[in-house]
C-alpha positions in Angstrom: 0.0 -0.2 -0.1 2.8 2.4 0.3 3.2 2.3 -3.4 -0.4 2.9 -3.6 -0.6 6.0 -1.5 2.6 7.3 -2.1 4.0 10.3 0.1 2.9 14.1 -0.5 6.2 16.4 0.5 6.3 16.6 3.9 4.1 14.5 4.8 5.6 10.8 4.2 5.9 10.6 8.0 1.9 10.9 8.5 1.0 8.5 5.3 3.6 5.9 7.3 1.8 6.0 10.3 -1.6 6.0 8.4 -0.3 2.9 6.3 0.7 0.9 9.4 -2.9 1.8 11.1 -4.5 0.4 8.2 -2.8 -2.5 8.2 -3.4 -3.2 11.9 -6.9 -2.6 11.4 -6.8 -5.2 8.7 -5.5 -7.3 10.7 -8.2 -7.5 12.7 -10.7 -8.8 9.7 -11.8 -5.5 8.5 -11.0 -5.6 4.6 -12.1 -2.3 3.9 -11.4 0.2 6.8 -14.1 2.9 7.3 -12.1 6.3 7.4 -14.0 9.4 8.3 -12.0 12.9 7.3 -13.5 15.6 8.9 -12.6 19.0 7.1 -11.6 16.7 4.2 -11.2 19.4 1.5 -10.4 18.7 -1.8 -9.8 15.2 -1.1 -6.0 15.1 -0.7 -6.1 12.5 2.0 -9.6 10.8 1.3 -8.7 10.0 -2.6 -5.5 7.9 -2.1 -7.4 6.4 1.1 -10.2 5.4 -1.1 -7.3 4.1 -3.9 -5.8 2.0 -1.1 -9.2 0.0 -0.5 -10.9 2.1 2.0 -14.3 3.2 2.3 -14.3 7.2 3.1 -16.5 9.2 4.2 -15.7 13.3 4.0 -17.5 15.7 5.9 -16.5 19.5 4.2 -19.3 22.2 3.9 -17.0 24.3 1.1 -18.4 23.4 -2.6 -15.4 24.6 -4.3 -13.0 22.2 -2.2 -15.8 19.3 -2.7 -16.1 20.1 -6.5 -12.0 19.2 -6.8 -12.8 16.3 -4.5 -14.9 14.6 -6.6 -13.0 15.5 -10.0 -9.5 14.0 -8.4 -11.9 10.8 -7.2 -13.4 10.4 -10.9 -9.5 10.8 -12.3 -8.6 8.0 -9.6 -11.8 5.9 -10.1 -12.9 5.6 -6.9 -15.7 8.1 -6.6 -18.0 5.0 -5.5 -15.6 4.6 -2.6 -16.0 8.0 -1.3 -19.4 9.6 0.7 -19.7 13.2 0.9 -21.3 15.2 3.9 -21.6 19.0 2.7 -21.9 19.9 5.8 -20.0 21.5 9.0 -18.3 19.5 11.6 -21.4 20.3 13.7 -23.5 17.8 11.6 -21.0 14.7 12.2 -23.1 13.3 15.2 -26.2 13.3 12.9 -24.5 12.0 9.6 -21.8 9.5 11.1 -23.0 6.8 13.5 -21.0 6.7 16.7 -18.3 4.8 17.3 -18.5 3.4 13.8 -15.4 4.9 12.4 -11.8 2.5 11.9 -10.2 5.7 11.1 -11.1 9.2 11.9 -8.8 12.2 10.5 -8.8 15.6 11.4 -5.9 17.5 9.4 -5.8 20.9 9.1 -9.0 21.3 11.2 -8.6 22.3 14.6 -6.7 25.3 14.3 -9.8 27.2 11.8 -12.6 26.1 14.0 -14.4 28.2 16.6 -14.7 25.4 19.3 -11.9 23.1 19.0 -12.7 21.4 22.7 -16.1 20.2 21.3 -14.8 19.0 17.7 -12.4 17.1 19.3 -14.9 15.4 21.6 -16.7 14.4 18.3 -13.9 13.0 17.1 -13.8 10.7 20.1 -17.5 9.8 19.8 -17.2 9.1 16.0 -14.0 6.6 16.3 -14.5 2.9 17.2 -13.2 1.3 20.6 -10.4 -0.3 18.6 -9.7 2.7 16.4 -7.7 5.6 15.9 -8.0 9.5 15.4 -5.3 11.0 13.3 -4.7 14.9 14.2 -2.6 17.3 12.0 -2.0 20.8 13.6 -0.3 23.8 12.9 2.6 23.9 15.2 3.2 27.4 17.0 6.7 27.2 17.3 7.4 26.4 13.9 5.8 29.9 12.8 8.5 31.3 15.4 11.2 30.0 13.9 10.2 31.0 10.5 9.3 34.7 11.0 12.5 34.8 12.9 15.0 33.7 10.7 13.3 35.7 8.0 14.2 38.9 10.7 10.6 39.3 11.2 11.2 39.5 14.6 8.2 41.7 16.0 6.0 39.2 14.7 7.9 36.1 16.0 7.9 37.9 19.3 3.9 38.0 18.9 3.4 34.5 17.8 5.5 33.3 20.7 4.1 35.3 23.4 0.0 35.4 22.3 -2.1 33.1 23.8 -3.3 31.6 20.4 0.0 31.7 18.5 -1.8 33.8 15.6 -1.1 37.4 14.1 -4.3 38.6 14.9 -5.9 41.4 12.5 -3.3 40.7 9.7 -4.9 38.6 7.5 -4.2 34.9 9.4 -6.3 32.2 8.3 -5.8 30.4 11.5 -7.5 30.8 14.6 -4.6 29.1 16.7 -1.5 27.2 16.8 -1.0 24.6 18.9 2.3 23.2 20.7 2.7 19.6 22.0 1.6 20.5 25.3 -1.5 22.1 24.0 -2.6 19.8 21.6 -2.1 16.4 24.1 -3.8 18.4 26.9 -6.8 19.2 24.2 -7.0 15.7 23.1 -6.8 14.0 26.5 -9.8 16.2 27.5 -12.1 14.7 24.8 -11.4 11.4 26.2 -8.5 10.6 23.9 -5.0 9.0 24.4 -2.4 10.0 22.7 -0.6 6.9 21.2 2.2 8.8 18.7 3.3 12.1 18.4 5.3 13.5 15.6 6.4 16.0 13.8 5.7 16.7 9.9 7.7 19.0 7.9 10.5 19.2 9.9 12.6 20.7 7.3 11.0 19.9 3.7 8.5 23.1 4.1 11.4 25.3 4.5 13.2 24.3 1.5 12.7 26.4 -1.7 12.0 24.7 -5.0 15.5 25.1 -6.2 17.0 23.5 -2.7 14.2 20.8 -2.8 15.4 19.7 -6.2 18.9 18.9 -5.0 17.6 16.1 -2.9 16.2 12.9 -4.1 12.2 12.1 -2.8 14.0 9.4 -1.0 16.5 11.0 0.6 14.3 13.9 2.1 11.6 11.3 2.7 14.4 9.4 4.7 15.5 12.7 6.7 11.9 13.2 7.7 11.3 10.0 9.0 14.3 9.8 11.1 13.6 13.4 12.2 10.0 13.4 12.9 10.1 11.8 16.1 13.1 13.4 17.6 11.3 15.7 20.2 13.5 18.7 19.8 13.1 18.5 15.9 9.5 17.4 16.2 8.6 20.9 18.1 9.7 22.8 15.3 8.3 21.0 12.6 5.5 22.6 10.9 2.8 20.6 12.0 2.1 18.2 15.0 0.9 14.9 14.0 -1.1 12.9 16.6 -2.5 9.3 16.6 -4.8 9.0 19.1 -7.0 6.3 20.8 -10.2 6.4 22.9 -9.2 6.4 26.7 -11.5 3.9 28.0 
């Protein structure tokens, strides 16, 4: 399945965890894992997972994003494996039965919703007792470091000291960024137990096209795989990736 899914730049470590989790699900006798992709957007995650044999439910309110998702699904001939729920996250409990998903994705979601605690609780209720929740969230310290290295020290300091790790009033598209302690606490309060915490995009998102071209895909993915779990490097990765399970 590694060949089928492939790896987006900077996300090879995340794909590897998802692939291992799907293998674990199949080992329990579930041939077609049910994946719920909350805030699934244009299908960057949903379409490859459907192509890998999963049955995927995508919850996404943006019609433009859904048009792209449907096009991608048609190109990969997996439209029949993807169910679209064109609604907000609030509709998830009514549209997806509780404890029915083998794997729930919340990638790039918690940093944009109004109430991340409520959304995290919904994620916990949606996943089965033996399943897992995959969360990918923007990292505050990566944003601080990138701006500091670019000489924008005032912005870097505000990101570092502000309550939510964002530059309010300056065109930010995010409502908040997380650090490892804050993200872990949020998920634990929702009834989830963190099984894995790693970085995504330790250096790959910082490389320009010319710099990235100097490395083969295997070289860059290999470095990311080695670095993503090292706490010091994980904590400055562009995104934080958590795999969590229900605590009970």
